Structures are given as structure tokens and as C-alpha cells.
TORFI-614071 format. One record per residue (C-alpha): chain; residue in three letters; residue number from 1; y, x, z. Coordinates in steps of 0.02 Angstrom, whole numbers, plus 50000, padded with zeros to 5 digits. Each point is the difference from the previous one (the first is absolute). Example, Ala and Ser with C-alpha at 12.3 -4.5 7.8 and 13.67 -1.06 7.14 Angstrom:
{unit:A code:ALA pos:1 y:49775 x:50615 z:50390}
{unit:A code:SER pos:2 y:50172 x:50069 z:49967}
***
This chain:
{unit:A code:MET pos:1 y:51006 x:48035 z:51764}
{unit:A code:THR pos:2 y:49946 x:50180 z:49991}
{unit:A code:GLU pos:3 y:49941 x:50074 z:50166}
{unit:A code:ILE pos:4 y:50092 x:50156 z:50059}
{unit:A code:PRO pos:5 y:49883 x:50142 z:50050}
{unit:A code:GLU pos:6 y:49983 x:50038 z:50185}
{unit:A code:HIS pos:7 y:50062 x:50180 z:49986}
{unit:A code:LEU pos:8 y:50162 x:49944 z:49918}
{unit:A code:LEU pos:9 y:50034 x:49873 z:50138}
{unit:A code:LYS pos:10 y:49969 x:50134 z:50131}
{unit:A code:ARG pos:11 y:50121 x:50121 z:49917}
{unit:A code:ALA pos:12 y:50133 x:49864 z:49987}
{unit:A code:ALA pos:13 y:49983 x:49958 z:50186}
{unit:A code:GLU pos:14 y:50014 x:50184 z:50049}
{unit:A code:ARG pos:15 y:50155 x:50021 z:49893}
{unit:A code:ARG pos:16 y:50082 x:49844 z:50076}
{unit:A code:ALA pos:17 y:49966 x:50062 z:50177}
{unit:A code:ALA pos:18 y:50073 x:50170 z:49959}
{unit:A code:LEU pos:19 y:50160 x:49921 z:49933}
{unit:A code:GLU pos:20 y:50018 x:49890 z:50155}
{unit:A code:ASN pos:21 y:49980 x:50151 z:50115}
{unit:A code:LYS pos:22 y:50129 x:50097 z:49901}
{unit:A code:ASN pos:23 y:50127 x:49858 z:50011}
{unit:A code:ALA pos:24 y:49969 x:49981 z:50186}
{unit:A code:GLU pos:25 y:50031 x:50186 z:50029}
{unit:A code:GLU pos:26 y:50161 x:50003 z:49899}
{unit:A code:ALA pos:27 y:50078 x:49845 z:50081}
{unit:A code:PRO pos:28 y:50034 x:50073 z:50179}
{unit:A code:THR pos:29 y:50071 x:50159 z:49926}
{unit:A code:THR pos:30 y:50122 x:49902 z:49894}
{unit:A code:ASP pos:31 y:50055 x:49890 z:50149}
{unit:A code:ALA pos:32 y:50027 x:50154 z:50107}
{unit:A code:GLY pos:33 y:50105 x:50078 z:49863}
{unit:A code:ALA pos:34 y:50102 x:49842 z:49986}
{unit:A code:GLY pos:35 y:50031 x:49996 z:50190}
{unit:A code:GLY pos:36 y:50052 x:50181 z:50000}
{unit:A code:GLY pos:37 y:50117 x:49966 z:49856}
{unit:A code:GLY pos:38 y:50077 x:49854 z:50096}
{unit:A code:ALA pos:39 y:50025 x:50108 z:50154}
{unit:A code:ALA pos:40 y:50077 x:50136 z:49897}
{unit:A code:GLY pos:41 y:50111 x:49874 z:49919}
{unit:A code:GLY pos:42 y:50053 x:49931 z:50169}
{unit:A code:GLY pos:43 y:50038 x:50175 z:50060}
{unit:A code:ALA pos:44 y:50099 x:50033 z:49844}
{unit:A code:SER pos:45 y:50098 x:49840 z:50020}
{unit:A code:GLY pos:46 y:50030 x:50040 z:50183}
{unit:A code:ALA pos:47 y:50060 x:50172 z:49954}
{unit:A code:ALA pos:48 y:50112 x:49925 z:49868}
{unit:A code:ALA pos:49 y:50073 x:49879 z:50130}
{unit:A code:ALA pos:50 y:50029 x:50142 z:50124}
{unit:A code:ALA pos:51 y:50082 x:50108 z:49870}
{unit:A code:ALA pos:52 y:50123 x:49861 z:49958}
{unit:A code:PRO pos:53 y:50053 x:49921 z:50168}
{unit:A code:GLY pos:54 y:50156 x:49928 z:49922}
{unit:A code:GLU pos:55 y:49901 x:49895 z:49882}
{unit:A code:GLY pos:56 y:49893 x:49907 z:50129}
{unit:A code:GLY pos:57 y:49968 x:49836 z:49911}
{unit:A code:ALA pos:58 y:49978 x:50077 z:49827}
{unit:A code:GLY pos:59 y:49882 x:50135 z:50065}
{unit:A code:ALA pos:60 y:49889 x:49876 z:50090}
{unit:A code:GLU pos:61 y:49993 x:49889 z:49847}
{unit:A code:ALA pos:62 y:49952 x:50147 z:49887}
{unit:A code:GLY pos:63 y:49866 x:50057 z:50123}
{unit:A code:GLY pos:64 y:49925 x:49826 z:50005}
{unit:A code:ALA pos:65 y:49995 x:49992 z:49809}
{unit:A code:VAL pos:66 y:49913 x:50169 z:49989}
{unit:A code:ALA pos:67 y:49870 x:49947 z:50130}
{unit:A code:THR pos:68 y:49967 x:49838 z:49905}
{unit:A code:LEU pos:69 y:49973 x:50093 z:49836}
{unit:A code:GLU pos:70 y:49880 x:50124 z:50084}
{unit:A code:ARG pos:71 y:49898 x:49861 z:50077}
{unit:A code:ALA pos:72 y:49988 x:49916 z:49831}
{unit:A code:GLY pos:73 y:49943 x:50164 z:49924}
{unit:A code:GLY pos:74 y:49866 x:50017 z:50133}
{unit:A code:VAL pos:75 y:49935 x:49825 z:49969}
{unit:A code:ALA pos:76 y:49998 x:50031 z:49812}
{unit:A code:THR pos:77 y:49906 x:50163 z:50025}
{unit:A code:GLY pos:78 y:49871 x:49914 z:50111}
{unit:A code:ALA pos:79 y:49977 x:49861 z:49873}
{unit:A code:ARG pos:80 y:49979 x:50128 z:49860}
{unit:A code:ALA pos:81 y:49868 x:50092 z:50101}
{unit:A code:ALA pos:82 y:49906 x:49839 z:50039}
{unit:A code:ALA pos:83 y:50000 x:49945 z:49817}
{unit:A code:PRO pos:84 y:49838 x:50028 z:49903}
{unit:A code:PRO pos:85 y:49993 x:50152 z:49885}
{unit:A code:VAL pos:86 y:50065 x:49973 z:49825}
{unit:A code:GLY pos:87 y:49912 x:50074 z:49847}
{unit:A code:THR pos:88 y:50079 x:50097 z:49859}
{unit:A code:ALA pos:89 y:50023 x:49842 z:49897}
{unit:A code:GLY pos:90 y:50070 x:49896 z:50144}
{unit:A code:HIS pos:91 y:49837 x:49912 z:50043}
{unit:A code:THR pos:92 y:49957 x:49969 z:50183}
{unit:A code:GLN pos:93 y:49818 x:49953 z:49973}
{unit:A code:ARG pos:94 y:49845 x:50071 z:49917}
{unit:A code:LEU pos:95 y:49892 x:49903 z:49878}
{unit:A code:LEU pos:96 y:49817 x:50048 z:49991}
{unit:A code:THR pos:97 y:49892 x:49925 z:49863}
{unit:A code:VAL pos:98 y:49818 x:50041 z:49966}
{unit:A code:VAL pos:99 y:49934 x:49960 z:49827}
{unit:A code:LYS pos:100 y:49816 x:50016 z:49960}
{unit:A code:ALA pos:101 y:49963 x:50114 z:49852}
{unit:A code:GLY pos:102 y:49878 x:49876 z:49926}
{unit:A code:SER pos:103 y:50136 x:49872 z:49967}
{unit:A code:ILE pos:104 y:50104 x:50115 z:49888}
{unit:A code:GLN pos:105 y:49871 x:50120 z:49930}
{unit:A code:ASP pos:106 y:49841 x:49977 z:49899}
{unit:A code:VAL pos:107 y:49893 x:50150 z:50042}
{unit:A code:LYS pos:108 y:49822 x:50011 z:49933}
{unit:A code:ALA pos:109 y:49880 x:50078 z:50123}
{unit:A code:THR pos:110 y:49876 x:50066 z:49870}
{unit:A code:PRO pos:111 y:50074 x:50055 z:49833}
{unit:A code:THR pos:112 y:49889 x:49977 z:49848}
{unit:A code:ASP pos:113 y:49997 x:50076 z:49827}
{unit:A code:LYS pos:114 y:49887 x:49871 z:49917}
{unit:A code:VAL pos:115 y:50052 x:49892 z:49853}
{unit:A code:ASN pos:116 y:49919 x:49849 z:49921}
{unit:A code:VAL pos:117 y:49881 x:50024 z:49854}
{unit:A code:TRP pos:118 y:50088 x:49860 z:49907}
{unit:A code:PRO pos:119 y:50124 x:50025 z:49924}
{unit:A code:HIS pos:120 y:50036 x:50181 z:50048}
{unit:A code:LEU pos:121 y:49839 x:50079 z:49935}
{unit:A code:LEU pos:122 y:49931 x:49879 z:49870}
{unit:A code:VAL pos:123 y:50164 x:49990 z:49904}
{unit:A code:VAL pos:124 y:50001 x:50189 z:49974}
{unit:A code:GLU pos:125 y:49816 x:50001 z:49948}
{unit:A code:PHE pos:126 y:50026 x:49855 z:49881}
{unit:A code:ALA pos:127 y:50149 x:50087 z:49920}
{unit:A code:ALA pos:128 y:49898 x:50161 z:49980}
{unit:A code:ALA pos:129 y:49858 x:49901 z:49918}
{unit:A code:LEU pos:130 y:50120 x:49919 z:49877}
{unit:A code:ALA pos:131 y:50077 x:50169 z:49956}
{unit:A code:MET pos:132 y:49829 x:50079 z:49969}
{unit:A code:THR pos:133 y:49943 x:49852 z:49894}
{unit:A code:ALA pos:134 y:50157 x:50011 z:49894}
{unit:A code:PHE pos:135 y:49975 x:50188 z:49977}
{unit:A code:LEU pos:136 y:49818 x:49981 z:49946}
{unit:A code:THR pos:137 y:50046 x:49860 z:49879}
{unit:A code:LEU pos:138 y:50136 x:50103 z:49915}
{unit:A code:PHE pos:139 y:49890 x:50154 z:49997}
{unit:A code:SER pos:140 y:49856 x:49905 z:49917}
{unit:A code:ILE pos:141 y:50119 x:49930 z:49868}
{unit:A code:PHE pos:142 y:50069 x:50169 z:49943}
{unit:A code:VAL pos:143 y:49848 x:50114 z:50031}
{unit:A code:ASN pos:144 y:49831 x:49968 z:49921}
{unit:A code:ALA pos:145 y:49847 x:50041 z:50105}
{unit:A code:PRO pos:146 y:49880 x:50115 z:49904}
{unit:A code:LEU pos:147 y:49827 x:49924 z:49982}
{unit:A code:LEU pos:148 y:49842 x:50098 z:49963}
{unit:A code:GLN pos:149 y:49865 x:49950 z:49881}
{unit:A code:LEU pos:150 y:49867 x:49875 z:50046}
{unit:A code:ALA pos:151 y:49877 x:50062 z:50129}
{unit:A code:ASN pos:152 y:49834 x:50061 z:49932}
{unit:A code:PRO pos:153 y:49858 x:49981 z:50127}
{unit:A code:ASN pos:154 y:49900 x:50133 z:49907}
{unit:A code:LEU pos:155 y:50138 x:50130 z:50012}
{unit:A code:THR pos:156 y:50071 x:50060 z:50165}
{unit:A code:PRO pos:157 y:50175 x:50073 z:49982}
{unit:A code:ASN pos:158 y:50024 x:50181 z:50049}
{unit:A code:PRO pos:159 y:50075 x:50016 z:50127}
{unit:A code:SER pos:160 y:49965 x:49833 z:50083}
{unit:A code:LYS pos:161 y:50143 x:49979 z:50122}
{unit:A code:ALA pos:162 y:50022 x:49869 z:50134}
{unit:A code:PRO pos:163 y:50161 x:49901 z:50019}
{unit:A code:TRP pos:164 y:50146 x:50103 z:50064}
{unit:A code:TYR pos:165 y:49986 x:49935 z:50179}
{unit:A code:PHE pos:166 y:49819 x:50064 z:50008}
{unit:A code:LEU pos:167 y:50034 x:50166 z:49915}
{unit:A code:GLY pos:168 y:50022 x:50083 z:50170}
{unit:A code:LEU pos:169 y:49822 x:49956 z:50048}
{unit:A code:GLN pos:170 y:49936 x:50054 z:49830}
{unit:A code:GLU pos:171 y:50090 x:50165 z:50017}
{unit:A code:MET pos:172 y:49921 x:50032 z:50170}
{unit:A code:LEU pos:173 y:49828 x:49968 z:49923}
{unit:A code:THR pos:174 y:50026 x:50155 z:49894}
{unit:A code:MET pos:175 y:50031 x:50105 z:50156}
{unit:A code:PHE pos:176 y:49883 x:49931 z:50137}
{unit:A code:HIS pos:177 y:49833 x:49915 z:50024}
{unit:A code:PRO pos:178 y:50007 x:49812 z:49961}
{unit:A code:MET pos:179 y:49966 x:49960 z:50184}
{unit:A code:VAL pos:180 y:50145 x:50107 z:50055}
{unit:A code:ALA pos:181 y:50120 x:49950 z:49860}
{unit:A code:GLY pos:182 y:49960 x:49813 z:49999}
{unit:A code:VAL pos:183 y:49967 x:49961 z:50184}
{unit:A code:THR pos:184 y:50046 x:50136 z:50124}
{unit:A code:ILE pos:185 y:50173 x:50052 z:49941}
{unit:A code:PRO pos:186 y:50063 x:49822 z:49960}
{unit:A code:GLY pos:187 y:49927 x:49934 z:50164}
{unit:A code:VAL pos:188 y:50083 x:50135 z:50105}
{unit:A code:ALA pos:189 y:50166 x:49976 z:49909}
{unit:A code:LEU pos:190 y:49999 x:49810 z:50025}
{unit:A code:GLY pos:191 y:49948 x:50021 z:50183}
{unit:A code:VAL pos:192 y:50144 x:50121 z:50036}
{unit:A code:LEU pos:193 y:50124 x:49885 z:49914}
{unit:A code:GLY pos:194 y:49935 x:49851 z:50099}
{unit:A code:ALA pos:195 y:50011 x:50094 z:50166}
{unit:A code:ALA pos:196 y:50176 x:50066 z:49965}
{unit:A code:GLY pos:197 y:50077 x:49845 z:50076}
{unit:A code:TYR pos:198 y:49907 x:50031 z:50164}
{unit:A code:ILE pos:199 y:50035 x:50187 z:50002}
{unit:A code:ASP pos:200 y:50187 x:49988 z:49964}
{unit:A code:LYS pos:201 y:50068 x:49856 z:50106}
{unit:A code:ASN pos:202 y:50182 x:50046 z:49980}
{unit:A code:PRO pos:203 y:50096 x:49836 z:49964}
{unit:A code:SER pos:204 y:50149 x:50090 z:49923}
{unit:A code:HIS pos:205 y:50043 x:49971 z:49817}
{unit:A code:ARG pos:206 y:50096 x:50163 z:49981}
{unit:A code:PRO pos:207 y:49914 x:50129 z:49887}
{unit:A code:GLU pos:208 y:50038 x:50144 z:50119}
{unit:A code:ASP pos:209 y:49904 x:49910 z:50138}
{unit:A code:ARG pos:210 y:49843 x:49965 z:49894}
{unit:A code:LYS pos:211 y:49953 x:50174 z:49943}
{unit:A code:PHE pos:212 y:49813 x:49977 z:50028}
{unit:A code:ALA pos:213 y:49988 x:49837 z:49901}
{unit:A code:ILE pos:214 y:50108 x:50064 z:49858}
{unit:A code:ALA pos:215 y:49904 x:50164 z:49987}
{unit:A code:LEU pos:216 y:49832 x:49910 z:50000}
{unit:A code:PHE pos:217 y:50046 x:49877 z:49864}
{unit:A code:THR pos:218 y:50086 x:50133 z:49896}
{unit:A code:PHE pos:219 y:49844 x:50108 z:50005}
{unit:A code:PHE pos:220 y:49889 x:49854 z:49950}
{unit:A code:LEU pos:221 y:50116 x:49946 z:49859}
{unit:A code:MET pos:222 y:50022 x:50174 z:49927}
{unit:A code:PHE pos:223 y:49813 x:50037 z:50012}
{unit:A code:TRP pos:224 y:49955 x:49842 z:49904}
{unit:A code:ALA pos:225 y:50142 x:50020 z:49874}
{unit:A code:VAL pos:226 y:49945 x:50177 z:49957}
{unit:A code:LEU pos:227 y:49820 x:49945 z:49972}
{unit:A code:VAL pos:228 y:50056 x:49855 z:49888}
{unit:A code:LEU pos:229 y:50112 x:50114 z:49897}
{unit:A code:ILE pos:230 y:49861 x:50128 z:49977}
{unit:A code:GLY pos:231 y:49876 x:49867 z:49950}
{unit:A code:SER pos:232 y:50124 x:49922 z:49877}
{unit:A code:PHE pos:233 y:50074 x:50151 z:49911}
{unit:A code:PHE pos:234 y:49892 x:50153 z:50039}
{unit:A code:ARG pos:235 y:49825 x:49935 z:49960}
{unit:A code:GLY pos:236 y:49936 x:50000 z:49822}
{unit:A code:GLU pos:237 y:49829 x:49982 z:49916}
{unit:A code:GLY pos:238 y:49857 x:50021 z:50120}
{unit:A code:GLN pos:239 y:50125 x:49988 z:50146}
{unit:A code:ASN pos:240 y:50047 x:50180 z:49965}
{unit:A code:PHE pos:241 y:50167 x:50065 z:50064}
{unit:A code:ILE pos:242 y:50130 x:50012 z:49861}
{unit:A code:LEU pos:243 y:50187 x:50028 z:49985}
{unit:A code:PRO pos:244 y:50085 x:49844 z:49934}
{unit:A code:TRP pos:245 y:50138 x:50093 z:49906}
{unit:A code:ARG pos:246 y:49866 x:50087 z:49894}
{unit:A code:GLN pos:247 y:49893 x:49850 z:49953}
{unit:A code:GLY pos:248 y:50140 x:49873 z:50006}
{unit:A code:VAL pos:249 y:50027 x:49851 z:50114}
{unit:A code:HIS pos:250 y:49975 x:49873 z:49860}
{unit:A code:ASP pos:251 y:49832 x:50076 z:49954}
{unit:A code:ILE pos:252 y:49943 x:49983 z:50181}
{unit:A code:PHE pos:253 y:50041 x:49815 z:50004}
{unit:A code:ASP pos:254 y:49916 x:49972 z:49832}
{unit:A code:LEU pos:255 y:49834 x:50064 z:50064}
***
């Protein structure tokens, strides 16, 4: 059985005592009113008997009937005053029930936004890998990859370009000292990117709340993309700067 809290029991006892005091105060007033009504009725019956002396027996009988009815009314009024109060729906008692919230509600104290790696994450990654594999397969079927002539160890091609993912470093070698272009700038860039997670500790995933992280990565991406594009399309023989629409893009790749 569920225990009723102490403060509810105290309030119920106070309410019961207040109702008992109210009933006790109303009972004497009602009895006094009933007695006064009986006296008034007796006086009225006496006056009626005096006003009609020729009707002695009938007047006395009528006065007795009136007094009996008034006494009955007084008793009924006293009984009605002593009766317990009745609610709006006709109930004469109150029912108090205390139900613990834990029995009808399932409230988690600490909400979490984590999901399992399997299958939520790996299924999406596996589907992306399948889509990329299918795209590369179809692309290789319909598009032939251009191959250069066999490499000649006695002849170095001009210009000799690195793979596209290293063209950024090669482009910086044309602008700075090899120590600066190959060690200092890449080291500082990687260090800043590695420390970004400790500098910006905002856990929000909303872009408007991650302005520092987005600006830092955008700067790094655009800087590297510009260097790769320059090294791919704007460098000709002797690593000289050229305009690709004058020499031709195909001629650049054939070098």
C-alpha cells in the first residue's frame, strides 16, 4: 500500500476539525430557531382560538396540529444541520489517492544523443563505398585513361611534376626556401589543425555555432586547392607561369 505523505494527513485532519466546529456552531442556532418557531406557532394558534370562541374544539385541534408540524420542522432542520456536508455530485466523503510518478512514467535522468556504430554508421559507410566503387567501374569502362610513353631514365621530362596531391608543396618550393616550404609551413598548418579541437570545444553541430572551426578549415582547404590548381594548369616548361587557355590544357598534360 502506498504511504500517504505527512503533510497531506495534516491538512486532512485540519479540514475535518474545521467541519466539525462549523457543524457544532450551526446546531444551537437551528434549535433556537425551531423553538422560536414553535412558540410563534403556539401564539398563532392561541390567537386563532381566541378569535373564534364559538369554535372551541375545532380551534384547539387546529392549534395542536400546527404546533405538531412546527416541532417536526424544527427536528428536521436540526437533523439537516447535523448531517455532514454534501458535495456537488452528492458525495459525502473525500477520496485521497497518492500515486508515485515512477510507476506511471519512464523519465530518463540523463538524456543522451549517442547511437551505436553498428548498424547506424557502418551501413551508411558501406553504402557509400559501394556507390563509389560502382561509379569508378562504370567510368573506367567508358573513359580510357591516357598513358604516356615509356619512361626514359636518361631523359627527365620538362616540367617534372609531382602527383596532384603533392603539387601544393611543389608550388610552394617555387616561392619559398625549401626549409620554409617543405617543413615550416606544413608543420605549422598541421599543428594548428591538430590543436583546433582543443581551442574550439563547442559541442554543437550547428554551423552558426562553429564559426572558428569552419573558418579555419575553409582557409586551409582553399589555400591548398589554389596551390594545386596553379601547379596543375599554370606551370609549363621550366616551372614557368603560363596561361592554360593559350598553351592548351591537353598540351600541359602531355608534357
